[in-house]
Structure formats: C-alpha cells, structure tokens
Backbone as CSV, one residue per row, in Angstrom:
resi,resn,N_x,N_y,N_z,CA_x,CA_y,CA_z,C_x,C_y,C_z
1,MET,116.313,61.764,112.530,114.997,62.344,112.609,115.075,63.862,112.788
2,LEU,116.018,64.291,113.597,116.177,65.721,113.834,116.620,66.456,112.569
3,VAL,117.421,65.796,111.745,117.865,66.406,110.490,116.671,66.628,109.563
4,ILE,115.776,65.664,109.493,114.592,65.802,108.643,113.693,66.917,109.164
5,TRP,113.535,67.016,110.471,112.702,68.056,111.071,113.289,69.441,110.786
6,ASN,114.608,69.576,110.952,115.275,70.852,110.671,115.212,71.202,109.196
7,LEU,115.363,70.220,108.327,115.272,70.456,106.894,113.861,70.903,106.513
8,SER,112.871,70.289,107.106,111.488,70.679,106.844,111.231,72.115,107.301
9,LEU,111.746,72.476,108.451,111.599,73.847,108.943,112.294,74.835,108.021
10,PHE,113.501,74.521,107.600,114.256,75.407,106.709,113.540,75.582,105.370
11,ILE,113.092,74.495,104.773,112.404,74.564,103.486,111.103,75.338,103.619
12,SER,110.392,75.128,104.702,109.133,75.833,104.924,109.342,77.341,105.012
13,ILE,110.344,77.770,105.753,110.607,79.203,105.906,111.094,79.818,104.606
14,VAL,111.997,79.132,103.916,112.511,79.658,102.647,111.386,79.754,101.613
15,CYS,110.553,78.725,101.533,109.437,78.761,100.573,108.426,79.840,100.938
16,LEU,108.214,80.055,102.216,107.302,81.115,102.641,107.821,82.476,102.204
17,LEU,109.089,82.731,102.415,109.664,84.015,102.023,109.645,84.208,100.504
18,ILE,110.028,83.182,99.766,110.012,83.269,98.304,108.589,83.428,97.794
19,GLY,107.654,82.679,98.364,106.260,82.763,97.948,105.659,84.132,98.201
20,LEU,106.008,84.742,99.324,105.495,86.080,99.610,106.127,87.133,98.717
21,LEU,107.410,87.007,98.453,108.080,87.988,97.606,107.624,87.908,96.149
22,LYS,107.453,86.685,95.644,107.054,86.500,94.245,105.544,86.379,94.071
23,ARG,104.815,86.325,95.184,103.361,86.131,95.178,102.982,84.894,94.372
24,SER,103.649,83.808,94.700,103.484,82.551,93.993,102.743,81.558,94.881
25,TRP,101.557,81.136,94.436,100.793,80.205,95.262,101.371,78.792,95.263
26,PRO,102.017,78.293,94.183,102.600,76.945,94.294,103.729,76.864,95.325
27,VAL,104.508,77.918,95.440,105.595,77.922,96.421,105.014,77.997,97.835
28,LEU,103.941,78.754,98.003,103.287,78.806,99.311,102.642,77.464,99.655
29,LEU,102.139,76.758,98.665,101.589,75.431,98.909,102.683,74.478,99.376
30,LEU,103.855,74.579,98.781,104.995,73.770,99.224,105.377,74.116,100.667
31,SER,105.332,75.394,101.003,105.601,75.808,102.378,104.569,75.228,103.339
32,THR,103.313,75.199,102.921,102.259,74.631,103.753,102.493,73.151,103.997
33,ILE,102.827,72.430,102.942,103.022,70.989,103.054,104.234,70.661,103.928
34,THR,105.300,71.423,103.779,106.500,71.127,104.565,106.370,71.566,106.020
35,SER,105.399,72.414,106.335,105.225,72.830,107.730,104.317,71.890,108.518
36,ILE,103.671,70.958,107.854,102.744,70.045,108.536,103.447,69.159,109.576
37,PRO,104.611,68.546,109.298,105.251,67.723,110.347,105.639,68.525,111.585
38,ILE,106.060,69.760,111.393,106.435,70.611,112.518,105.193,70.948,113.340
39,ALA,104.122,71.281,112.650,102.881,71.626,113.336,102.320,70.425,114.094
40,TYR,102.407,69.269,113.491,101.916,68.061,114.149,102.683,67.782,115.437
41,TYR,103.962,68.040,115.423,104.784,67.848,116.620,104.341,68.789,117.739
42,PHE,104.083,70.056,117.400,103.748,71.038,118.415,102.299,70.967,118.879
43,LEU,101.418,70.309,118.150,100.037,70.184,118.605,99.925,69.368,119.891
44,GLY,100.889,68.517,120.162,100.858,67.705,121.366,101.397,68.406,122.598
45,ALA,101.870,69.632,122.443,102.440,70.362,123.579,101.331,70.816,124.524
46,ASN,101.672,70.919,125.785,100.706,71.360,126.790,100.956,72.799,127.233
47,ASN,101.569,73.585,126.384,101.813,74.980,126.712,101.452,75.846,125.500
48,SER,101.915,77.066,125.479,101.523,77.968,124.399,102.155,77.612,123.052
49,TRP,103.127,76.703,123.023,103.718,76.273,121.752,102.731,75.492,120.894
50,LYS,101.632,75.049,121.468,100.650,74.290,120.696,100.015,75.140,119.601
51,TYR,100.084,76.458,119.730,99.507,77.334,118.705,100.335,77.360,117.429
52,VAL,101.555,76.867,117.483,102.367,76.713,116.272,101.704,75.699,115.342
53,GLY,100.930,74.806,115.908,100.226,73.794,115.129,99.201,74.359,114.169
54,PHE,98.812,75.598,114.366,97.841,76.226,113.470,98.493,76.939,112.288
55,ALA,99.801,76.927,112.215,100.514,77.595,111.123,100.142,77.050,109.745
56,PRO,100.019,75.732,109.537,99.639,75.261,108.198,98.249,75.735,107.759
57,ILE,97.353,75.930,108.712,96.025,76.437,108.351,96.139,77.861,107.832
58,LEU,96.937,78.675,108.501,97.140,80.045,108.040,97.869,80.083,106.700
59,LEU,98.850,79.211,106.542,99.567,79.156,105.268,98.660,78.689,104.138
60,LEU,97.786,77.737,104.418,96.846,77.274,103.401,95.873,78.383,103.024
61,LEU,95.417,79.145,103.998,94.536,80.275,103.723,95.245,81.308,102.855
62,LEU,96.492,81.592,103.159,97.283,82.525,102.355,97.497,81.985,100.943
63,THR,97.704,80.688,100.816,97.867,80.056,99.507,96.600,80.203,98.675
64,VAL,95.460,79.975,99.278,94.188,80.095,98.560,93.950,81.541,98.126
65,ILE,94.276,82.493,98.984,94.125,83.905,98.621,95.009,84.251,97.432
66,PHE,96.254,83.800,97.446,97.154,84.067,96.321,96.677,83.356,95.061
67,TRP,96.097,82.165,95.210,95.589,81.439,94.045,94.436,82.206,93.406
68,PHE,93.515,82.713,94.240,92.412,83.509,93.710,92.900,84.775,93.056
69,MET,93.922,85.411,93.634,94.465,86.635,93.048,95.108,86.344,91.699
70,SER,95.820,85.241,91.568,96.458,84.902,90.287,95.411,84.522,89.249
71,LYS,94.335,83.864,89.677,93.261,83.513,88.761,92.530,84.759,88.292
72,LYS,92.361,85.724,89.170,91.673,86.965,88.830,92.518,87.802,87.861
73,ASN,93.843,87.783,88.034,94.736,88.558,87.162,94.810,87.972,85.759
74,ARG,94.551,86.679,85.607,94.599,86.060,84.278,93.421,86.488,83.409
75,ASN,92.305,86.770,84.026,91.104,87.152,83.257,91.069,88.600,82.952
C-alpha cells in the first residue's frame, strides 16, 4: 500500500512540473487525478496537514485555466 501511495505522489509531482513547464492541461489533469488518494488520506488528519487535502481542487482549477488558455489560442 505504501508503494502505491509513494508512486502516486511521485507521478503527481512529476506531472505537475511537466504540465507547468509545457503548459499542458492533460498532464495537469493527470496530476490532479493522481493526487486525489494522497489528499483523501490527509483530509482525515486533525492538524494542519488536513489542508493538503485541498491540493486537487487547486490543481483542477489550474487545469481548467490552462484548458481555457489552450482553447483561446486555437481560435
């Protein structure tokens, strides 16, 4: 289980960096999806780590912004 959690964290961070560098919304969407299990784990915390649970919402917002920017550039 820990291997899957670590793999999800690694893929999420790598996709986030690649998505930001290439301004690619599909890669950012993959980062959002892979960060959901990590966020779900931290939402149950009773300390300040529970705010990590909001990371997929921010990533989804960033994905939507990049999607709109790519759609605007096509026209």
